C-alpha positions in Angstrom: 5.5 5.5 -62.9 3.3 5.0 -66.0 2.4 2.2 -68.4 3.6 2.4 -72.1 1.2 1.9 -74.9 2.8 -1.4 -75.8 2.0 -2.8 -72.4 -1.3 -4.5 -72.0 -3.8 -3.5 -69.3 -3.1 -6.8 -67.5 0.7 -6.0 -67.3 0.0 -2.6 -65.8 -2.3 -4.1 -63.2 0.3 -6.6 -62.2 3.0 -3.9 -61.8 0.8 -1.7 -59.6 -0.3 -4.7 -57.6 3.3 -5.6 -56.9 4.2 -2.0 -56.0 1.3 -1.8 -53.5 2.3 -5.2 -52.0 5.9 -4.1 -51.5 4.9 -0.7 -50.0 2.4 -2.4 -47.7 4.9 -4.9 -46.4 7.4 -2.3 -45.5 5.2 -0.8 -42.8 3.8 -2.9 -39.9 2.3 -2.2 -36.4 2.5 -4.4 -33.4 1.3 -4.4 -29.8 3.8 -2.8 -27.4 1.9 -3.0 -24.1 1.6 -6.7 -23.1 -0.4 -8.1 -21.6 -3.3 -5.8 -22.5 -5.4 -4.9 -19.5 -9.1 -3.8 -19.6 -9.4 -0.3 -18.2 -5.8 0.5 -18.8 -3.9 1.9 -21.8 -3.1 -0.2 -24.9 -0.2 0.9 -27.2 0.3 0.0 -30.8 3.6 0.9 -32.5 4.1 1.4 -36.3 7.6 1.1 -37.7 7.2 3.8 -40.5 10.7 5.1 -41.5 11.3 8.5 -43.1 7.6 9.3 -43.4 6.9 12.4 -45.5 5.5 15.3 -43.5 1.7 15.2 -42.9 1.4 11.6 -44.0 1.4 9.6 -40.7 -2.1 8.5 -39.8 -3.9 5.9 -37.7 -7.3 4.5 -38.6 -9.5 1.9 -37.0 -11.7 1.2 -34.0 -15.2 -0.1 -33.8 -16.5 2.1 -36.7 -13.1 2.1 -38.5 -12.7 5.9 -38.6 -9.7 8.3 -38.7 -8.2 8.3 -35.2 -5.0 10.4 -35.4 -3.1 12.4 -38.0 0.4 13.6 -37.5 0.3 13.5 -33.7 -3.1 15.2 -33.7 -6.0 13.2 -32.2 -9.6 13.3 -33.4 -10.7 12.2 -29.9 -8.0 13.1 -27.4 -9.9 11.5 -24.5 -9.7 8.1 -26.2 -6.7 8.2 -28.6 -3.3 9.7 -28.6 -0.5 9.6 -31.2 3.2 10.1 -30.5 6.2 10.0 -32.9 9.4 8.5 -31.7 11.9 8.9 -34.5 11.5 5.8 -36.6 8.2 4.8 -35.1 4.9 6.4 -34.3 2.5 5.0 -31.7 -1.2 4.9 -31.1 -2.3 4.9 -27.5 -5.9 3.6 -26.8 -7.0 5.0 -23.4 -9.4 3.1 -21.1 -9.0 0.0 -23.3 -12.2 -2.1 -23.3 -13.7 -5.1 -25.1 -15.2 -3.0 -27.9 -11.6 -2.0 -28.9 -10.8 -5.7 -29.6 -11.5 -7.6 -32.8 -11.3 -4.4 -34.8 -9.1 -3.5 -37.7 -6.4 -0.8 -37.2 -4.3 0.8 -40.0 -1.1 2.8 -39.8 -0.1 4.8 -42.9 3.3 6.4 -43.8 3.1 8.2 -47.1 1.8 5.7 -49.6 2.7 2.8 -47.4 0.1 1.3 -45.0 -0.5 -1.8 -42.9 -3.9 -3.1 -41.7 -4.5 -5.9 -39.2 -7.1 -7.1 -36.8 -6.4 -6.4 -33.1 -6.7 -9.7 -31.4 -4.8 -10.9 -28.4 -4.0 -14.3 -26.8 -3.2 -12.8 -23.4 -5.7 -10.3 -22.0 -6.4 -9.4 -18.4 -9.9 -8.5 -17.3 -9.3 -7.1 -13.7 -11.7 -8.5 -11.0 -14.9 -6.5 -10.7 -17.4 -6.9 -8.0 -20.8 -8.3 -9.1 -22.1 -9.3 -5.7 -20.9 -8.0 -2.3 -23.1 -9.2 0.5 -22.0 -9.2 4.2 -24.4 -10.5 6.9 -23.8 -10.4 10.6 -24.5 -13.7 12.5 -23.8 -13.2 16.2 -20.1 -12.5 16.6 -19.4 -13.5 13.0 -19.7 -11.9 9.5 -20.8 -14.0 6.6 -19.2 -13.0 3.3 -20.8 -13.7 -0.1 -18.9 -12.2 -3.0 -19.0 -12.7 -6.7 -16.4 -11.2 -9.1 -16.0 -11.3 -12.9 -12.4 -11.8 -14.0 -10.2 -13.3 -16.6 -8.0 -15.3 -16.5 -8.7 -17.3 -13.3 -7.3 -15.4 -10.3 -5.6 -16.4 -7.0 -7.7 -14.6 -4.3 -7.3 -14.1 -0.6 -9.6 -12.6 1.9 -7.8 -10.2 4.3 -9.1 -9.0 7.7 -6.8 -6.3 8.9 -3.9 -7.8 7.0 -4.7 -11.3 8.4 -5.2 -13.9 5.6 -8.4 -16.0 5.9 -9.0 -19.4 4.3 -12.1 -18.6 2.2 -14.1 -21.0 0.1 -13.5 -20.1 -3.5 -15.3 -21.6 -6.5 -16.0 -20.9 -10.1 -19.6 -20.1 -10.3 -20.2 -19.4 -14.0 -18.3 -19.0 -17.2 -19.5 -16.6 -19.9 -18.3 -15.3 -23.2 -18.3 -11.6 -23.8 -16.8 -10.0 -26.9 -14.8 -13.1 -27.7 -13.3 -13.1 -24.1 -14.0 -15.9 -21.6 -15.0 -14.3 -18.3 -15.1 -16.3 -15.1 -17.5 -15.7 -12.3 -15.6 -16.5 -9.1 -17.6 -16.9 -5.9 -16.0 -16.4 -2.5 -17.8 -17.4 0.8 -16.4 -17.2 4.3 -17.5 -16.8 7.9 -15.3 -14.1 9.6 -14.7 -14.5 13.3 -12.6 -12.3 15.7 -8.9 -13.0 15.4 -7.5 -12.7 19.0 -8.2 -9.2 20.1 -9.0 -8.0 16.5 -12.7 -7.7 16.2 -13.1 -4.7 13.9 -11.3 -3.3 10.9 -11.2 -3.4 7.1 -12.2 -6.5 5.1 -10.6 -6.7 1.7 -10.3 -9.2 -1.2 -6.9 -9.4 -2.8 -6.8 -11.1 -6.2 -3.7 -11.7 -8.2 -4.3 -11.9 -12.0 -1.3 -12.6 -14.1 1.6 -10.5 -12.8 -0.7 -7.9 -11.2 -2.4 -7.7 -7.8 -5.9 -6.1 -7.4 -7.1 -5.3 -3.9 -10.9 -4.9 -3.7 -12.3 -3.1 -0.6 -15.4 -5.0 0.7 -16.4 -3.2 3.9 -15.3 -2.1 7.4 -16.8 -4.5 9.9 -17.2 -4.4 13.7 -18.0 -7.6 15.5 -16.8 -6.5 19.0 -18.9 -7.1 22.1 -18.9 -5.2 25.5 -16.3 -7.7 26.7 -13.9 -6.8 23.9 -14.2 -3.1 24.4 -11.8 -1.4 26.8 -13.2 -0.6 30.3 -12.2 3.1 30.5 -13.9 3.5 34.0 -11.7 0.7 35.4 -8.6 2.3 33.8 -9.5 5.6 35.4 -9.8 4.1 38.9 -6.5 2.3 38.5 -4.9 5.5 37.3 -6.2 7.5 40.2 -5.0 4.9 42.7 -1.6 4.8 41.1 -1.4 8.6 41.2 -2.3 8.7 44.9 0.3 6.1 45.8 2.9 8.0 43.9 2.1 11.3 45.7 2.2 9.6 49.1 5.5 8.0 48.3 7.0 11.3 47.2 5.7 13.2 50.3 7.1 10.5 52.6 10.5 10.7 51.0 10.6 14.5 51.3 9.5 14.4 54.9 12.2 11.8 55.8 14.9 13.9 54.1 13.8 17.1 55.9 13.7 15.3 59.3 17.1 13.8 58.8 18.7 17.2 57.8 17.2 18.9 60.9 18.5 16.2 63.3 22.0 16.5 61.9 22.1 20.2 62.9 21.4 19.3 66.6 24.5 17.1 66.9 27.8 18.3 68.3 31.0 16.7 69.3 31.9 16.1 72.9 35.6 15.5 73.3 36.7 14.0 76.6 40.3 14.2 77.0 42.2 12.8 80.0 45.9 12.7 80.9 47.4 9.3 80.9 48.7 8.2 84.3 51.8 6.8 82.6 54.6 9.4 82.6 55.5 10.8 79.2 52.4 9.5 77.5 48.9 11.0 76.8 45.9 8.9 76.5 44.0 9.1 73.2 41.0 11.5 73.4 37.6 9.9 73.4 35.2 11.5 70.9 31.5 11.0 71.3 28.4 12.6 69.9 26.0 14.3 72.3 23.0 16.5 71.9 23.8 20.2 72.1 20.9 20.7 74.5 22.3 18.2 76.9 21.6 19.5 80.5 25.2 18.8 81.6 26.1 22.1 80.0 28.3 20.7 77.2 28.7 23.1 74.2 29.8 22.7 70.6 33.3 23.2 71.8 33.0 20.0 73.9 33.4 19.5 77.7 36.4 20.7 79.6 39.3 18.4 79.8 39.7 16.8 83.3 42.9 17.7 84.9 
């Protein structure tokens, strides 16, 4: 479009200003990854429709520089650009506080939109600042300080057993426009039943996410808590001997019983009944085959 000679310079300026305003308003970017988490990825999405080829760009950052152009990144380890049909996104890797409070611009042809990246909801995951563990007899004294935002809900775990620790807000500091809380955790860890060694961890829930922090592997066992392997060996040996003796005794008994059964024979003593026409029932008795009476396996002769 051009200005006719009859138009004043003021009229042309107004027309171009209105065109620029309309074009700028038709493209906008917004935060897609909420809440933003320090150390994670942050994603901004621009709603540019039907962008001409080689016209999609992202600018911004701490030094407000060209970041990406048509899905090509100037710094791939930090920024990535992806096109999704009607939108094209900027992914900021390892998002940190220096990426906040900076201007970011997405352009689509002659249209562009610039805004400051500020957030109301930002998670700064808990990070250890102090981690001191001191042994006092059969107990471990914990003194831990973490930096975190917003305020977390923390629990000390000793081998998956929750401990009631003393938690307090030690300090509050402002860093890059973000309020960080210094949370102090103190506790005196004692053996729990037979559990006297294992991992000591701090589990903090910040917003919807849980962050486990490994503190240290501790061992507060004494000689009384440790298993007496010598005693177990003696008990095992005695049990083994008793089992062997029992098995040998059973085998001996069975062998003796089988040998005795072979030396048994039947002695049939039959006798005619005095009563005419009837025979008395035979008497069967067991005798030893080596009986000196001369009885054999066939039995003794029937008395006439």
